[in-house]
matplotlib code that plots the C-alpha trace (Angstrom):
import matplotlib.pyplot as plt

x = [25.7, 25.9, 23.2, 25.6, 23.8, 24.7, 27.5, 24.8, 22.1, 24.4, 25.3, 22.0, 21.1, 23.8, 22.5, 19.1, 19.9, 21.9, 19.5, 16.8, 18.7, 19.3, 15.9, 14.7, 17.2, 15.5, 11.9, 13.1, 14.4, 11.7, 9.1, 11.6, 12.0, 8.2, 7.8, 10.5, 9.3, 5.9, 7.0, 9.1, 6.9, 3.0, 2.3, -0.7, 0.1, 4.0, 5.0, 7.5, 10.5, 10.4, 10.4, 12.9, 15.1, 15.3, 15.7, 18.7, 17.7, 16.4, 13.1, 13.9, 14.2, 11.1, 9.3, 10.9, 8.6, 5.9, 3.8, 2.1, 2.2, -0.6, 1.0, 3.6, 0.8, -0.1, 3.0, 3.4, 0.5, 0.5, 4.3, 2.8, -0.2, 2.2, 4.0, 0.7, 0.0, 3.5, 2.9, -0.7, 0.4, 2.8, 0.6, -1.8, 0.8, 1.4, -2.5, -4.2, -6.9, -10.6, -11.7, -7.9, -7.4, -9.6, -8.7, -5.5, -5.9, -7.8, -5.8, -2.6, -5.1, -5.8, -2.1, -0.8, -2.9, -1.7, 2.2, 3.8, 5.9, 3.2, 0.8, 2.5, 3.0, -0.3, -2.3, -1.0, -3.4, -5.9, -6.4, -6.0, -7.5, -11.1, -8.7, -6.3, -9.1, -11.1, -8.0, -7.1, -9.9, -9.1, -5.3, -6.8, -9.2, -6.4, -4.3, -7.8, -8.3, -4.2, -4.9, -8.6, -8.0, -6.1, -9.1, -11.5, -9.7, -9.7, -13.9, -14.4, -12.5, -14.2, -17.6, -18.8, -18.9, -16.0, -17.4, -19.6, -18.6, -15.3, -16.1, -17.9, -15.0, -12.4, -14.5, -14.9, -11.5, -10.3, -13.1, -11.7, -7.8, -8.8, -11.0, -7.9, -5.2, -7.1, -7.7, -4.5, -7.2, -5.7, -7.4, -6.6, -6.3, -9.6, -11.5, -9.4, -10.8, -14.4, -14.2, -12.3, -15.5, -18.3, -16.9, -16.8, -20.0, -21.2, -19.5, -21.4, -17.9]
y = [40.0, 36.2, 34.1, 31.1, 27.9, 27.0, 23.4, 21.2, 22.0, 21.7, 18.5, 17.4, 17.8, 16.1, 13.1, 13.0, 13.5, 9.9, 8.1, 9.4, 7.9, 4.5, 4.1, 4.7, 1.6, 0.2, 0.5, -0.4, -3.6, -4.7, -3.9, -5.5, -8.6, -8.8, -9.1, -12.2, -14.0, -13.9, -15.1, -17.5, -18.9, -18.4, -17.5, -15.0, -13.7, -14.1, -14.6, -11.0, -13.9, -15.1, -11.2, -10.1, -12.9, -12.2, -8.6, -9.3, -6.5, -7.4, -7.8, -4.5, -2.9, -4.3, -2.4, 0.9, 1.2, -0.9, -1.8, -4.7, -7.2, -5.7, -2.0, -3.8, -4.9, -2.1, 0.0, -2.6, -2.5, 1.7, 1.2, -1.1, 0.9, 3.7, 2.0, 1.0, 4.6, 5.3, 2.8, 3.8, 7.4, 7.0, 4.9, 8.1, 10.5, 8.4, 8.4, 10.9, 13.0, 11.2, 7.9, 6.5, 7.0, 5.2, 2.1, 3.0, 2.8, 0.0, -2.1, -0.8, -2.5, -5.7, -5.9, -7.2, -9.5, -10.7, -10.5, -13.0, -10.1, -8.2, -10.9, -12.5, -9.2, -8.3, -11.8, -11.5, -8.0, -9.4, -12.0, -9.3, -6.3, -6.4, -6.7, -4.2, -2.0, -2.7, -2.0, 1.2, 2.9, 6.0, 5.2, 2.2, 4.7, 7.0, 4.7, 3.6, 7.0, 7.1, 4.8, 6.2, 9.9, 9.3, 7.6, 10.4, 12.9, 10.3, 10.2, 13.6, 14.3, 11.1, 13.0, 10.9, 11.1, 11.4, 10.0, 7.7, 6.7, 6.4, 4.6, 2.1, 1.6, 1.2, -1.6, -3.9, -3.6, -4.4, -6.7, -8.8, -8.6, -9.6, -12.3, -13.4, -13.2, -15.1, -18.4, -18.0, -17.1, -15.0, -12.5, -13.0, -9.7, -10.7, -10.3, -7.5, -5.9, -6.9, -5.3, -2.0, -1.9, -2.6, 0.7, 2.9, 2.0, 2.6, 6.6, 6.9, 7.3]
z = [16.7, 15.5, 17.4, 18.5, 19.2, 22.9, 22.0, 24.4, 22.1, 19.2, 20.3, 21.4, 17.7, 16.3, 18.5, 17.5, 13.6, 13.8, 16.1, 13.2, 10.8, 12.7, 13.9, 9.9, 8.9, 11.6, 10.5, 7.2, 7.7, 10.3, 6.7, 4.3, 7.3, 7.0, 3.3, 3.3, 5.8, 4.4, 1.3, 2.2, 4.6, 3.1, 7.0, 6.5, 10.7, 10.9, 14.1, 15.8, 16.5, 12.8, 11.4, 14.2, 13.4, 9.7, 10.3, 12.2, 15.5, 18.6, 20.1, 22.0, 18.5, 17.3, 20.4, 19.7, 16.6, 17.4, 20.2, 18.3, 15.3, 14.1, 14.0, 11.7, 9.6, 9.3, 8.8, 5.8, 4.5, 4.3, 2.7, -0.1, -0.7, -1.3, -4.0, -5.3, -5.6, -6.8, -9.7, -11.0, -10.8, -13.4, -15.1, -15.6, -16.4, -19.4, -20.3, -21.4, -18.9, -18.8, -19.9, -20.5, -17.4, -15.7, -18.2, -16.7, -13.0, -13.4, -14.9, -12.9, -9.8, -12.0, -12.5, -8.4, -9.1, -13.2, -11.5, -9.1, -7.0, -6.5, -5.8, -3.1, -1.2, -1.0, -0.2, 3.8, 3.7, 1.5, 4.3, 7.3, 6.0, 8.1, 11.9, 10.6, 9.5, 12.6, 14.9, 12.8, 11.1, 10.1, 9.2, 7.2, 5.5, 5.0, 3.1, 1.0, 0.1, -1.1, -3.6, -4.9, -5.0, -8.5, -9.8, -8.6, -10.4, -14.0, -13.2, -12.5, -16.0, -17.7, -17.0, -13.8, -9.7, -8.3, -5.3, -5.8, -8.9, -8.5, -5.2, -7.1, -9.6, -6.3, -4.9, -8.3, -8.9, -5.3, -4.8, -8.1, -7.1, -3.4, -4.6, -7.5, -5.2, -2.6, -4.6, -6.9, -9.8, -11.6, -14.2, -17.9, -20.3, -21.7, -17.9, -17.1, -20.6, -19.6, -16.3, -17.8, -20.8, -18.1, -15.4, -17.9, -20.2, -16.5, -16.6, -20.0, -21.2]

ax = plt.figure().add_subplot(projection="3d")
ax.plot(x, y, z, "-o")
ax.set_aspect("equal")
plt.show()
């Protein structure tokens, strides 16, 4: 006998699918608006009112998805981390396993400071990273691990310790990137190469 879904369940499921698509579009609009407001104003702690106005949505829409501005900033940080991971994965896929992939990862991270658009999007989170990590420790740690995971594999392939050596390289590269973005002191190609060689010597690669 054919299993027929009751009409009330079918209609309810269709309604929920429609809402899900609408809500996803609202969240994307709020994320994009946050990027735009921070780039336009240079404000590292933008007002919710400005973000809502830029998105074309309402306060009700904002609070439907985020309980606070910090929750929104955390979502934007995660969005940026996902884009960075995708970018790093593509760079590493073009490199040979081991030391070449460690090089590709470091150069990819430092490129975030050398690329004006990437630097503009990243700067607010350099300033707010400690606050977000304090308020959302597990979420912040998860975003960090997304970025460092491919480095752990590359370091292990190069003969290093995928845990401690990768952590050290992560802090070295991210520290220089954060400093460069915060002070608008973009690292030169020679400096990037020096940092890479320093890291590889530490691995004995």
